[in-house]
C-alpha positions as CSV (number, residue, x, y, z in Angstrom):
1,M,16.2,-6.4,-8.9
2,K,16.8,-6.7,-4.6
3,T,15.3,-10.7,-4.2
4,T,16.8,-11.3,-1.0
5,P,15.3,-10.7,2.0
6,V,13.9,-7.2,4.1
7,T,16.3,-6.0,6.1
8,P,17.4,-2.8,8.6
9,A,20.0,-1.9,6.1
10,D,17.9,-1.9,3.4
11,L,14.9,0.8,4.8
12,R,17.5,2.8,5.1
13,A,19.9,2.4,2.9
14,S,17.6,5.3,0.0
15,V,14.5,6.8,0.6
16,I,11.4,5.0,0.1
17,A,9.5,6.6,-3.4
18,V,6.0,6.6,-3.4
19,P,5.6,7.2,-6.7
20,P,2.8,7.9,-9.2
21,M,2.1,5.4,-12.1
22,P,2.7,6.7,-15.6
23,R,-0.2,5.1,-17.8
24,N,-1.0,4.8,-21.3
25,A,-4.7,5.9,-23.0
26,D,-6.4,2.3,-21.9
27,G,-5.2,2.8,-18.2
28,S,-2.2,0.3,-19.2
29,A,1.6,0.7,-17.4
30,F,3.0,3.7,-19.8
31,I,6.9,1.9,-19.9
32,D,8.9,4.4,-21.6
33,G,6.5,6.9,-18.7
34,N,7.8,5.0,-16.3
35,K,11.5,4.1,-18.0
36,R,11.8,8.2,-17.1
37,L,10.5,8.2,-14.0
38,L,12.7,5.4,-12.6
39,D,15.3,6.4,-13.8
40,H,15.3,10.2,-12.2
41,M,14.9,8.7,-9.4
42,R,18.0,6.4,-10.0
43,S,19.6,9.2,-10.3
44,G,18.9,11.1,-7.2
45,G,20.4,8.4,-5.6
46,V,16.7,7.1,-4.6
47,T,17.3,3.8,-5.4
48,S,13.4,1.7,-3.4
49,Y,10.3,2.2,-4.7
50,M,7.4,1.5,-3.2
51,Y,4.2,1.5,-5.3
52,G,1.1,1.9,-3.6
53,G,-2.2,4.9,-3.2
54,N,-0.3,7.2,-5.3
55,A,0.3,4.8,-8.6
56,N,-3.6,4.0,-7.4
57,F,-2.8,0.3,-6.6
58,Y,-5.4,0.3,-4.6
59,N,-7.2,0.2,-7.8
60,L,-5.8,-2.5,-10.1
61,G,-7.0,-6.4,-10.4
62,V,-5.3,-9.7,-9.8
63,K,-4.8,-9.7,-13.8
64,E,-3.5,-6.7,-14.1
65,F,-1.3,-6.5,-11.4
66,D,0.2,-9.5,-12.3
67,A,1.5,-7.6,-15.6
68,V,2.1,-4.1,-14.2
69,V,4.3,-6.0,-11.9
70,G,6.3,-7.9,-14.5
71,A,6.5,-4.4,-16.7
72,L,7.7,-2.1,-13.3
73,S,10.8,-5.7,-12.6
74,S,11.9,-5.7,-16.3
75,L,13.0,-1.4,-15.7
76,L,15.2,-2.2,-13.0
77,S,19.0,-2.2,-12.3
78,D,20.5,-4.9,-10.8
79,D,20.5,-2.4,-7.3
80,D,17.3,-1.2,-7.2
81,W,14.5,-2.5,-4.5
82,L,10.7,-2.6,-6.2
83,I,8.0,-3.0,-2.9
84,P,3.8,-3.4,-4.5
85,S,1.6,-3.3,-2.8
86,V,-0.9,-5.4,-2.5
87,G,-5.4,-5.0,-1.8
88,P,-6.3,-3.8,0.5
89,D,-9.0,-6.3,1.1
90,Y,-8.1,-9.7,2.6
91,G,-9.6,-11.5,-1.3
92,K,-7.9,-9.6,-3.8
93,A,-4.7,-9.5,-1.7
94,A,-5.0,-13.5,-0.7
95,E,-4.8,-13.6,-5.6
96,Q,-2.2,-11.2,-5.8
97,L,0.4,-12.5,-3.6
98,D,-0.6,-16.4,-5.6
99,L,0.5,-14.8,-8.1
100,L,3.2,-12.1,-6.4
101,R,5.1,-16.1,-5.6
102,D,5.8,-15.7,-9.1
103,H,8.0,-13.3,-9.4
104,P,11.7,-13.1,-6.7
105,L,10.8,-9.9,-4.8
106,P,11.6,-10.4,-0.8
107,T,7.9,-8.8,0.3
108,A,4.8,-6.7,-0.7
109,M,2.8,-3.6,0.9
110,V,-0.9,-4.7,2.5
111,L,-2.9,-1.9,1.9
112,P,-4.6,-0.3,4.3
113,L,-9.1,-1.6,4.3
114,R,-11.2,0.8,6.8
115,F,-14.2,-0.6,5.8
116,P,-15.2,-3.1,6.8
117,S,-12.3,-4.0,9.5
118,S,-11.7,-4.3,12.9
119,P,-8.4,-4.1,14.8
120,G,-8.8,-7.9,15.7
121,G,-9.2,-8.8,11.8
122,V,-7.3,-7.4,10.5
123,A,-4.9,-8.9,12.9
124,T,-5.5,-12.7,12.0
125,G,-6.0,-10.9,7.9
126,L,-2.2,-10.3,7.6
127,R,-1.6,-13.4,9.5
128,K,-3.1,-15.8,7.2
129,L,-1.6,-13.8,4.4
130,A,2.2,-13.9,5.3
131,E,1.6,-17.5,6.2
132,R,0.2,-17.7,3.3
133,Y,2.5,-15.0,0.8
134,G,5.4,-17.2,2.5
135,K,7.0,-14.1,3.1
136,P,6.9,-11.0,5.8
137,L,5.4,-8.3,4.6
138,I,5.1,-4.7,5.2
139,T,2.1,-3.5,6.8
140,Y,0.7,0.7,6.1
141,M,-0.7,1.8,9.7
142,K,-2.5,4.9,8.1
143,D,-4.8,5.6,10.7
144,E,-5.1,5.1,14.7
145,G,-7.6,1.7,15.6
146,Y,-6.2,0.2,12.3
147,I,-5.0,-2.6,14.5
148,A,-3.7,-2.9,17.9
149,E,0.4,-2.4,18.9
150,A,0.9,-5.1,20.5
151,D,-0.7,-7.5,17.9
152,M,1.1,-5.4,15.0
153,A,4.1,-5.9,17.4
154,A,3.8,-9.9,17.6
155,L,2.7,-10.1,14.0
156,V,6.5,-8.4,13.4
157,K,8.2,-11.2,16.0
158,D,7.0,-14.0,14.3
159,G,8.0,-13.0,11.4
160,C,5.2,-12.5,10.0
161,V,6.4,-8.3,9.1
162,C,9.3,-7.3,8.2
163,A,8.6,-3.6,8.3
164,I,6.4,-0.7,9.0
165,K,5.0,1.7,7.3
166,Y,3.8,4.4,10.3
167,A,1.6,7.1,8.7
168,I,-1.0,8.3,10.8
169,V,-1.3,11.9,10.8
170,R,-0.9,14.1,13.8
171,D,-1.3,18.1,14.1
172,N,2.2,17.9,16.3
173,P,4.1,15.1,14.5
174,R,6.9,15.0,17.9
175,E,3.4,13.5,19.9
176,D,2.2,10.6,18.8
177,H,1.7,7.8,21.6
178,V,0.9,4.6,18.9
179,L,4.1,5.7,17.2
180,A,5.7,6.1,21.1
181,S,4.0,2.5,22.0
182,L,5.4,0.8,18.7
183,V,9.0,2.6,19.1
184,D,8.4,0.7,22.9
185,R,7.1,-2.9,21.8
186,L,9.4,-2.9,18.5
187,G,12.3,-0.8,18.8
188,T,13.1,1.0,15.6
189,D,14.5,-0.7,13.2
190,L,11.9,-1.9,11.1
191,I,9.6,1.2,11.0
192,I,9.1,3.5,8.8
193,S,8.5,7.4,8.9
194,G,5.4,6.8,6.1
195,I,4.8,10.7,5.2
196,G,7.4,12.3,3.5
197,E,8.8,14.9,4.1
198,R,6.6,17.2,6.8
199,P,7.5,15.1,9.8
200,V,10.3,12.9,9.3
201,I,13.2,15.4,10.7
202,D,10.4,14.7,14.4
203,H,10.1,11.4,13.4
204,F,13.9,10.6,13.8
205,E,14.9,13.6,16.3
206,V,12.0,12.2,18.9
207,F,11.1,8.6,17.6
208,G,14.8,8.0,16.6
209,L,13.0,6.4,13.1
210,R,16.2,6.0,10.2
211,S,13.8,5.2,6.9
212,F,10.9,7.5,5.2
213,T,9.3,7.2,2.2
214,S,8.3,10.4,0.0
215,G,5.6,11.3,-2.8
216,S,8.0,14.2,-3.6
217,G,11.1,13.3,-4.1
218,C,9.9,11.5,-7.0
219,V,10.7,15.7,-8.3
220,A,13.9,16.1,-6.4
221,P,15.4,13.0,-4.8
222,A,18.8,14.7,-4.7
223,L,17.2,17.2,-1.9
224,A,15.6,14.4,-0.8
225,N,17.8,11.8,-0.2
226,R,19.9,15.2,1.2
227,I,17.5,15.4,4.1
228,R,17.8,11.1,4.5
229,E,21.7,11.7,5.1
230,A,21.7,14.4,6.7
231,L,19.5,13.0,9.7
232,L,21.4,9.9,9.5
233,H,24.5,11.9,10.5
234,G,22.7,13.8,12.7
235,H,22.7,17.7,10.5
236,N,19.3,18.6,11.4
237,D,19.6,22.0,10.2
238,I,20.3,20.6,6.7
239,A,17.5,18.1,6.8
240,E,16.0,21.5,8.1
241,Q,17.6,23.9,5.0
242,A,16.5,21.1,2.6
243,R,13.1,19.4,3.6
244,E,12.0,23.4,3.1
245,L,12.2,23.3,0.0
246,F,9.5,20.6,-0.7
247,I,7.2,22.4,2.1
248,P,5.1,23.9,-1.5
249,L,4.3,21.3,-3.3
250,E,3.4,19.3,0.1
251,D,1.6,22.4,0.9
252,A,-0.3,21.4,-2.7
253,R,-1.0,18.2,-2.1
254,D,-2.1,18.0,1.8
255,A,-4.8,20.6,0.7
256,F,-6.3,19.4,-2.9
257,S,-5.0,15.7,-2.9
258,P,-1.8,13.5,-2.4
259,I,-1.8,11.9,-4.7
260,R,-3.5,13.3,-7.7
261,V,-1.2,16.5,-7.0
262,L,2.2,14.1,-7.3
263,H,1.0,12.4,-9.9
264,S,0.2,16.3,-12.2
265,A,3.5,17.6,-10.8
266,V,5.7,15.2,-12.0
267,A,4.2,15.8,-15.9
268,A,4.5,19.5,-14.7
269,A,8.3,19.4,-14.3
270,G,9.1,17.5,-17.0
271,I,10.2,14.1,-16.0
272,A,7.3,11.6,-17.2
273,E,4.3,11.6,-18.3
274,T,1.7,10.2,-16.5
275,G,-1.7,10.2,-18.9
276,P,-4.4,8.6,-16.8
277,M,-4.8,7.8,-12.9
278,G,-6.2,4.4,-13.8
279,E,-10.1,3.5,-11.8
280,F,-11.8,5.6,-9.2
281,L,-9.5,8.8,-9.8
282,A,-9.1,11.5,-12.1
283,V,-6.7,14.0,-13.0
284,I,-6.2,17.1,-12.1
285,E,-8.5,19.5,-14.5
286,E,-8.9,23.3,-13.2
287,A,-6.5,25.1,-14.8
288,R,-6.1,27.3,-11.4
289,L,-4.7,24.0,-9.9
290,Q,-3.3,23.2,-12.7
291,Q,-1.1,26.6,-13.1
292,H,-0.2,26.1,-9.3
293,I,0.3,22.9,-9.7
294,A,2.9,23.3,-12.8
295,E,4.6,26.4,-10.5
296,V,5.7,24.6,-7.3
297,A,6.7,21.4,-9.5
298,K,9.1,23.1,-11.1
299,N,10.6,25.4,-8.8
300,L,11.3,22.6,-6.6
301,F,12.8,21.0,-9.7
302,A,14.9,23.8,-10.8
303,L,16.4,23.2,-6.9
304,E,17.2,20.0,-7.3
305,A,18.9,21.0,-10.7
306,Q,21.4,22.9,-9.1
307,A,21.1,21.1,-5.9
308,R,22.6,17.5,-8.9
309,Q,24.9,20.8,-10.0
310,A,26.6,21.6,-6.4
311,M,27.1,18.3,-5.7
312,T,29.0,17.9,-9.3
313,H,31.0,20.6,-8.7
314,T,32.3,19.0,-5.3
315,V,33.5,16.2,-6.0
316,A,35.1,17.7,-9.2
């Protein structure tokens, strides 16, 4: 398990998966389900796991957070990197970070609080959290105006922030003045493309980013890793071919719910039973939608299996 400080090489070493968290009927972490999902991602070459919105860390209580981090940590291999999320409100984040000091993890991501917050207040709050924790944090920029780019750059330069998950959705991801401003101020080493497969090629090609998160990659980690490796070596055509395989599942997530669809997709693909979703979220029960999710998830999983088989034959 990674315990050393975060470096740009860590961000580039693996696709950063953003998985759901399989749960028991009572809402607690389902150990076997989480192990199966982690084993599947690891076997596809993905070793960095960021537990946030898809795992419904928004609604974890303070004590529950500590138990979940301990349970997930026990399932990791030597080369794995666990990134738990705290917050989104300041008080809960502060208390969760107090408990996280007892775990040898190098950082945590602070979930974005959309209301009540102001850009200057977010900057002050993030600084206080990092100082309290004694380690730099990962920030999550999901909405324009959440924090000023100048304040974010100052937090990075002062050692309060070690990475930025950038996830502001644009109609045209090649045109993004906020991302351009961040790159101008900070370079690209610490900025993660945080919206999955759909915009990642544009983020790499236009803005020079070199790492990305993936939810659908939990179903097809080897294919997500193919995108990462192709982009890092400048083979955008290969990356585009692999990305197209994710679009049906990404379309379903965008149309209905990125979190709920992924939760169902992991189970429908036969990777692991995922159970309930935790407080304030419910599993998808509509039969027509369940059928559609199962179809696209199984298709992507089959393409993943084909990709792994082709890799095995190539090595042989």
